N, C-alpha and C positions, 0 to 999 in steps of 0.2 A: 634578770636569769638567759634572757631569749638573747641579750643585749651582751651581755660578760662572754656565750659562747659564742657571740660570733666575734665577735674581737679576740675572742684566743684564737677562731678557724683563723680570721681572716691572718692574725698576727704570725700564727702557723704554719701556716701555706707559704707569705712570706716566704720566709725562713728558710724554705727548705729548698722553692723553687729557687730563691741567694742565691743560698749556697752549692744544689743544678749549676749554675750562667756564674758563677763569680767563679769560686775555686773548682781543681780538681776533683771536688770532693765522686762526682759520681762520673764519672770516665775512673777515677784507680778504680773505683766497688764495681765496676760493671768490664772492664778488664779483670780483676778477681774472679769473677764471672766468665770468666772470657765469649765475652756475645761486646765487646768493644766498636766490631763496626758495625753496629744496630747505633754510632755515635750527630749519625746525617739528621737523625731527624729530635734531635734535643732543644736545639737553639728554633722551630717552629713550635712545643711545645710549653719550652721553661719560661721562655719571655712572655707569653698572651697569660699563660697559669698565674709569673708576678703584677702584673698588671691586674689576674683580673683579684690575689688574693689581696692586691694596692684598695683598690674596686670598694673590695666586705671590708674588709679593715676604716677608712675610707667612711662608707657605710653607718658603721658600730661604730665611731664617733657623732659623728651627721646623727642618726637617735638619743645620742648618751647627753646631746647637752637642748637638746626641741625639749628629751619630756620638762613638761612643766613641774611644778617648785607640786611640796605635798605639802598641803596645810595642815598645820598641828588639833 
């Protein structure tokens, strides 16, 4: 169960940070809120976040394949 939760966290976090980096969805949302002037920090947060969540996803997949098969 923990591996499934770790994998889901990695995939969801990666997708959210990718949406912020690749698409202007975050810029549009913050512009609607009136705080688009604070977007200068977005690249410093989103790119490392995407790398961290990709690493979490990779670790979860690694743990899933490393687990020994259950004996019947």
